[in-house]
C-alpha positions as CSV (number, residue, x, y, z in Angstrom):
1,M,91.9,90.3,111.4
2,T,93.1,93.8,110.3
3,Y,95.2,94.5,106.9
4,D,98.0,94.3,109.0
5,K,97.4,91.4,111.4
6,T,96.3,89.8,107.8
7,L,99.4,90.3,106.6
8,E,101.2,88.7,109.6
9,W,98.8,85.5,109.2
10,L,100.0,84.8,105.5
11,D,103.7,85.4,106.4
12,E,103.1,82.9,109.0
13,V,101.2,80.6,106.5
14,A,103.7,80.9,104.1
15,L,106.4,79.2,106.3
16,V,104.1,76.1,105.2
17,G,105.8,76.3,101.8
18,S,104.3,75.6,98.5
19,K,102.7,72.3,98.2
20,L,101.7,70.9,94.5
21,G,98.8,69.0,94.6
22,L,94.7,69.8,94.8
23,S,93.5,67.8,97.5
24,R,93.8,70.9,100.0
25,T,92.2,73.1,98.0
26,C,89.5,71.4,96.9
27,E,88.5,70.1,101.0
28,L,89.1,74.1,101.3
29,L,86.7,75.3,98.4
30,E,84.2,72.1,99.3
31,L,84.1,73.8,103.0
32,M,83.5,76.9,101.4
33,G,80.2,75.8,99.1
34,N,82.5,76.0,96.0
35,P,82.3,79.2,94.7
36,Q,84.4,78.2,91.6
37,N,82.1,75.8,90.4
38,K,80.0,79.5,90.0
39,L,82.4,81.0,87.7
40,K,83.5,81.4,84.4
41,F,87.5,81.4,83.7
42,I,90.2,81.5,81.1
43,H,92.9,79.7,82.4
44,V,96.2,80.7,81.7
45,A,99.7,78.9,82.3
46,G,103.1,78.8,80.5
47,T,106.6,80.0,82.1
48,N,106.5,83.2,80.1
49,G,104.5,86.0,79.4
50,K,101.2,85.0,81.2
51,G,100.9,88.2,83.0
52,S,101.2,90.4,80.4
53,V,98.5,87.6,78.2
54,C,96.2,88.4,81.3
55,A,96.8,92.1,81.4
56,C,95.5,92.3,77.9
57,L,92.4,89.8,78.1
58,S,91.4,91.5,81.3
59,E,91.7,95.1,79.7
60,V,90.1,94.2,76.3
61,L,86.7,92.3,78.5
62,S,87.0,95.1,80.5
63,Q,86.2,97.9,77.8
64,A,83.9,95.5,76.4
65,D,81.9,96.3,79.8
66,Y,82.5,92.7,81.3
67,K,83.2,92.5,84.7
68,T,86.6,91.0,84.9
69,G,88.3,89.6,87.9
70,M,92.2,89.1,87.7
71,Y,94.1,86.2,89.3
72,T,97.5,86.7,89.2
73,S,101.1,86.1,90.9
74,P,103.2,87.1,92.4
75,H,102.5,90.6,93.6
76,L,105.4,93.4,93.1
77,M,104.7,96.2,95.5
78,R,101.4,94.8,97.5
79,I,99.5,91.3,98.1
80,N,96.4,93.3,96.8
81,E,97.6,93.2,93.4
82,R,96.8,89.4,93.3
83,F,92.8,90.2,93.1
84,K,92.0,93.0,90.5
85,I,88.2,93.7,89.1
86,N,88.7,95.2,85.8
87,G,92.3,96.5,86.8
88,E,91.3,97.6,90.0
89,D,92.7,95.6,93.0
90,I,91.0,94.7,95.9
91,D,91.0,97.4,99.1
92,D,92.5,96.5,102.1
93,K,89.4,96.5,104.3
94,E,87.6,93.8,101.3
95,F,91.1,91.9,101.7
96,A,91.1,91.5,105.2
97,A,87.6,90.4,105.6
98,L,88.0,87.7,102.8
99,I,91.1,86.3,104.0
100,T,90.0,86.6,107.8
101,K,86.9,84.2,106.8
102,V,89.2,81.6,104.4
103,R,91.4,81.5,108.1
104,D,88.6,80.3,109.8
105,I,87.3,77.8,107.5
106,T,91.1,76.1,107.1
107,E,90.6,75.7,111.1
108,S,88.7,73.0,110.4
109,M,90.7,71.1,107.8
110,S,92.3,67.8,108.0
111,E,95.5,69.3,106.5
112,R,97.0,72.9,107.1
113,A,96.5,75.4,103.4
114,S,99.8,76.4,101.9
115,Q,99.4,79.9,101.1
116,F,98.6,80.2,97.7
117,E,96.0,77.7,98.6
118,V,94.3,80.2,100.8
119,L,94.5,83.0,98.5
120,T,93.5,81.0,95.6
121,A,90.1,80.0,97.3
122,A,90.1,83.6,98.8
123,A,89.7,85.0,94.9
124,F,87.2,82.5,94.0
125,E,85.1,83.3,97.0
126,Y,85.7,87.3,95.8
127,F,85.1,87.2,92.6
128,Y,81.7,85.2,92.7
129,K,80.5,87.2,95.4
130,E,81.4,90.1,93.6
131,G,79.6,88.6,90.4
132,C,82.3,89.2,87.9
133,D,81.4,87.8,84.4
134,I,84.2,86.1,83.5
135,V,87.6,85.6,85.7
136,I,91.1,85.2,84.2
137,L,92.9,82.4,86.3
138,E,96.9,82.3,86.0
139,T,98.5,79.6,87.3
140,G,101.1,79.7,90.2
141,L,103.5,77.0,89.3
142,G,102.7,74.3,86.5
143,G,99.8,73.7,86.1
144,R,98.4,70.1,86.3
145,L,99.0,69.9,90.2
146,D,98.2,74.1,90.3
147,S,96.1,75.1,92.9
148,T,94.0,76.6,90.0
149,N,93.4,73.4,88.7
150,V,90.4,72.5,90.7
151,I,87.8,74.5,88.5
152,N,85.8,72.5,86.0
153,A,86.1,73.0,81.9
154,P,87.3,77.3,81.3
155,E,85.7,78.9,78.5
156,V,89.5,78.8,77.0
157,T,92.6,77.1,77.9
158,L,95.6,79.2,77.3
159,I,99.2,78.6,77.1
160,T,101.9,81.3,76.8
161,T,105.4,80.0,75.8
162,I,107.4,77.2,77.8
163,D,110.9,77.2,78.7
164,M,113.3,75.5,81.3
165,D,112.7,76.6,84.9
166,H,111.2,75.7,88.3
167,M,113.0,72.1,87.1
168,A,112.8,70.6,90.2
169,E,109.2,71.0,90.6
170,L,108.2,70.7,87.1
171,G,111.0,68.8,85.5
172,D,114.4,68.6,83.8
173,T,113.5,68.8,80.0
174,M,111.2,71.3,78.1
175,E,109.0,67.9,76.9
176,K,108.2,67.6,80.3
177,I,107.3,71.2,81.6
178,A,104.9,71.5,79.0
179,L,103.8,67.8,79.7
180,E,102.6,69.4,83.5
181,K,101.8,72.6,81.6
182,A,98.8,70.9,79.4
183,G,97.7,69.5,82.5
184,I,95.2,72.1,82.6
185,I,93.5,71.1,79.5
186,K,90.2,70.0,80.0
187,R,88.2,67.8,78.1
188,G,86.0,69.7,75.5
189,T,87.5,72.9,75.8
190,K,89.4,75.4,73.5
191,V,93.0,75.5,73.9
192,V,95.0,77.9,72.6
193,V,98.8,78.0,72.3
194,D,101.3,80.4,71.1
195,G,103.3,79.5,68.8
196,R,106.4,80.4,69.6
197,N,106.4,76.5,71.5
198,T,107.3,74.9,68.5
199,S,109.6,72.2,69.8
200,V,107.0,71.0,72.4
201,M,103.7,71.7,70.3
202,H,103.6,67.7,69.6
203,V,102.9,67.6,73.6
204,F,99.9,69.9,73.6
205,E,99.2,68.8,70.0
206,K,98.6,65.4,72.0
207,A,96.8,66.3,75.2
208,C,93.9,68.2,73.1
209,K,93.6,65.0,71.0
210,E,93.2,63.1,74.2
211,Q,90.6,65.1,75.7
212,G,88.8,66.0,72.5
213,C,90.2,69.7,72.6
214,K,90.5,72.1,69.7
215,L,94.0,73.0,69.3
216,I,94.4,76.9,68.0
217,I,97.7,77.9,67.6
218,S,99.1,81.7,67.4
219,E,100.3,82.7,64.0
220,I,103.1,85.0,64.5
221,E,104.1,85.0,61.0
222,K,101.0,86.9,60.7
223,I,102.2,89.8,62.1
224,E,102.3,91.9,59.5
225,N,103.6,95.9,59.1
226,L,105.3,95.9,62.8
227,R,106.9,99.0,63.7
228,V,108.5,99.1,67.1
229,S,109.6,102.4,69.5
230,L,109.8,102.9,72.9
231,E,106.5,104.0,73.4
232,Q,104.6,101.3,71.5
233,S,104.3,98.7,68.9
234,K,101.9,99.1,65.9
235,F,101.1,95.8,63.7
236,D,98.2,94.3,62.0
237,Y,97.0,90.6,62.8
238,K,95.2,88.4,60.1
239,D,92.0,90.7,59.9
240,I,92.4,93.7,62.7
241,K,94.6,96.3,61.6
242,D,96.5,99.0,62.4
243,I,96.9,97.6,66.0
244,I,98.3,99.9,68.5
245,L,99.9,98.0,71.4
246,S,101.1,100.0,74.7
247,L,103.4,97.1,76.3
248,T,106.9,97.7,75.6
249,G,109.6,95.0,74.2
250,L,110.0,92.9,71.1
251,Y,108.1,90.1,72.8
252,Q,104.7,91.3,73.4
253,P,103.5,91.8,70.2
254,G,103.3,88.0,70.3
255,N,101.7,87.9,73.7
256,A,98.9,90.1,72.2
257,I,98.3,87.9,69.8
258,L,97.6,85.1,71.7
259,A,95.1,87.1,74.0
260,I,93.3,87.7,70.5
261,E,93.1,84.2,69.4
262,A,91.7,83.5,73.1
263,L,89.0,86.6,72.7
264,R,88.1,85.2,69.4
265,I,86.9,82.1,70.8
266,L,85.0,84.3,73.6
267,T,82.8,85.8,70.7
268,E,81.9,82.3,69.2
269,K,80.9,81.7,72.8
270,G,78.2,84.7,72.8
271,F,81.0,87.4,74.5
272,K,80.4,90.6,72.6
273,I,83.9,92.4,71.9
274,S,84.6,94.2,68.7
275,D,87.5,94.6,67.0
276,E,87.4,98.4,68.2
277,D,87.4,97.0,72.0
278,I,90.3,95.1,71.5
279,K,92.1,97.9,69.5
280,T,91.6,100.6,72.0
281,A,92.4,98.3,74.9
282,L,95.7,97.4,73.5
283,K,96.2,101.1,73.4
284,K,96.0,101.4,77.2
285,V,97.0,98.0,78.6
286,H,99.7,98.2,81.3
287,W,101.8,95.8,82.9
288,Q,104.5,96.4,85.8
289,A,108.2,95.1,85.5
290,R,107.9,93.7,81.5
291,F,110.6,96.3,79.4
292,E,109.3,99.0,82.0
293,I,110.6,102.2,81.0
294,M,110.8,104.4,84.8
295,E,112.4,107.8,83.3
296,K,113.9,108.8,80.2
297,E,116.8,110.9,81.3
298,P,118.9,108.9,82.1
299,Y,116.7,105.8,80.7
300,F,116.0,103.7,83.7
301,I,114.4,100.2,82.3
302,I,113.1,96.9,84.9
303,D,112.3,93.7,83.6
304,G,111.1,90.9,85.5
305,S,113.1,88.2,83.3
306,H,114.1,85.9,85.3
307,N,115.1,82.8,83.4
308,P,117.2,82.7,80.2
309,A,114.6,82.7,77.7
310,G,112.6,85.7,79.4
311,V,116.6,87.5,79.6
312,S,117.0,86.6,76.0
313,E,114.4,88.0,74.7
314,T,114.9,91.6,77.0
315,V,118.2,91.5,75.6
316,K,116.7,91.0,71.9
317,S,115.0,94.3,73.0
318,I,117.8,96.3,74.6
319,K,119.4,95.7,70.9
320,V,116.7,96.9,68.7
321,Y,115.7,100.0,70.7
322,F,119.4,101.1,71.7
323,P,121.5,99.6,68.9
324,D,125.1,100.0,69.8
325,K,124.4,101.1,73.8
326,K,126.1,99.3,76.1
327,I,124.4,99.0,79.5
328,R,124.8,99.5,83.1
329,F,122.4,96.9,84.8
330,I,121.3,96.2,88.1
331,I,121.4,92.6,88.3
332,G,119.8,90.2,91.3
333,I,119.0,86.3,90.5
334,L,117.7,83.4,92.7
335,S,119.9,80.4,92.8
336,D,118.1,78.1,91.3
337,K,117.8,79.8,88.3
338,N,120.2,79.2,85.0
339,I,122.7,82.6,86.4
340,D,125.8,80.9,84.0
341,E,123.1,81.5,80.9
342,I,121.9,84.6,81.5
343,L,125.6,86.1,82.4
344,T,126.1,85.0,78.8
345,D,123.4,87.1,77.5
346,I,124.2,90.0,79.3
347,K,127.7,90.0,78.8
348,P,127.7,91.6,75.4
349,L,126.0,94.8,76.4
350,A,127.4,95.3,79.7
351,K,129.2,98.8,80.8
352,E,129.1,97.8,84.2
353,V,127.1,96.2,86.5
354,A,125.6,95.9,90.0
355,V,124.9,93.4,91.8
356,I,122.1,93.1,94.6
357,T,120.3,90.0,96.8
358,P,116.6,90.1,95.5
359,P,114.2,89.6,98.6
360,S,113.6,85.8,98.6
361,S,115.2,82.9,100.8
362,R,116.4,81.2,97.2
363,A,118.0,84.5,96.4
364,C,122.1,84.3,95.3
365,K,123.6,86.3,97.9
366,A,125.4,89.6,96.0
367,K,128.6,88.2,96.7
368,D,128.1,84.8,95.3
369,M,127.0,86.9,92.8
370,L,129.7,89.6,92.4
371,K,132.1,86.4,92.0
372,L,130.2,84.9,89.1
373,V,129.8,88.2,87.5
374,E,133.6,89.2,87.9
375,E,134.7,85.3,86.6
376,K,131.9,86.0,83.7
377,I,132.2,89.7,82.7
378,S,135.6,92.0,82.2
379,V,133.6,94.7,83.7
380,S,133.3,97.4,86.2
381,C,131.4,95.5,89.0
382,R,130.3,96.1,92.7
383,A,128.0,94.3,94.7
384,F,125.6,96.5,97.2
385,E,124.3,95.5,100.5
386,S,120.8,96.9,99.3
387,I,118.2,97.6,96.9
388,K,118.1,100.9,97.6
389,E,122.0,101.5,97.3
390,A,122.4,99.9,94.2
391,V,119.9,102.3,92.9
392,N,121.3,105.4,94.4
393,Y,124.4,104.5,92.8
394,M,123.1,103.5,89.7
395,L,121.0,107.4,89.5
396,E,123.6,109.6,91.4
397,S,126.5,108.7,88.7
398,A,124.6,108.0,85.4
399,K,124.8,110.8,82.9
400,K,121.3,111.9,80.9
401,E,122.4,109.4,78.1
402,D,123.0,106.3,80.3
403,I,120.8,103.4,80.2
404,I,120.2,101.3,83.2
405,C,118.4,98.2,83.5
406,A,117.3,96.4,86.3
407,M,116.6,93.1,86.0
408,G,117.1,89.3,86.8
409,S,113.8,88.4,89.7
410,L,110.1,89.4,90.1
411,Y,111.1,89.8,93.8
412,S,113.0,93.0,93.3
413,V,111.1,94.8,91.8
414,G,109.0,95.9,94.5
415,E,112.2,97.6,96.2
416,L,113.6,98.7,92.8
417,K,110.7,100.8,92.4
418,E,109.9,102.3,95.8
419,A,113.7,103.0,95.8
420,F,113.2,105.0,92.2
421,R,110.7,107.0,94.6
422,E,112.4,107.6,97.3
423,H,115.5,109.0,95.0
424,G,112.8,111.6,94.0
425,R,112.0,110.2,90.9
426,V,108.5,109.4,90.0
427,G,109.0,107.9,86.5
428,D,108.0,110.7,83.4
429,V,107.1,107.5,81.2
430,C,104.8,105.4,83.2
431,N,103.9,107.2,85.6
432,Y,105.3,105.2,89.1
433,K,102.3,103.5,90.8
């Protein structure tokens, strides 16, 4: 298939829907010769922070001269983003050939594979074929029944922060959700869990005890001498001094130290990663749509936070970076999220709200969101037919001192960036990609 035909086929496969369970992935990989069994992994699950942690890990391991694969989802601009080696996306020709090969194999399966299952199997084949030394593997949804959970014991198991999200699939309490995430913990592995998970830490402690695993908890209280700005964060963590982290957002140092704890385990296993590798890499790591500053005059920020905990963290960052300032929000949220709680968080900061419909079948339509916003927040609010119209309105009506923050869904990020670029802006801070 050509690249365009590959995308068309994947769109058709997407109509099958998302399927939790491992049987189809196992069958597909068996037909492919089980490439996943020939790779080393860091397996990453959690609700928030997975992408940022994966980016930190990838940058450090690449800096230490390891050929590092990274599989993440969803993509923001192009599907190729999901398959990276040393930070570089798979090229179109390679992607098309890879998916064509997997498509042909799926035809002999007893049950049709979902899009995520196809992509996961293709990623394993790609990283094996390219001879990756290690692969950073992010779960798609949950953990226990996620397609990525077909791997054998990884080098490190890593759990980021847990919050109420995807409750229909994972459970209606924090404990149930944590239990699903803990499903990636395999016997005898070392497990790193974010220390901010205090309310559900007992779930991970129990899982590690049952599986004979050593549990390492990141220690947020050992972040010292923290200095934050809109360009970077500076801090010390344990014996590593003067860390400079290029990821913006008050929550990012917590994600970085989680990666550091995982890297420490790799060094114990024989990987040669120095403190200088860690510091050099964290100073230049980049991850899209996490308090990403596209422009300064006016400030235009894109943040993919889409659940109450994520939005709460974004709001905390806004309050520190822009004290006593009101914000012009562009908001689009999926209908299965806790919209009321999200609006409650942004209400004290809102100066104006532009409402959009994220490009998802699960989106809360702009006209419906407008009613919810008007009931909750007493500021100027209007709905837009397209994301492009909302971005154009905000940029054209903005003063230099304004702060615009687009948030609520990762699904909107691609169109937000495209609209930003088409408006003649390229981003003078993060270099638009």
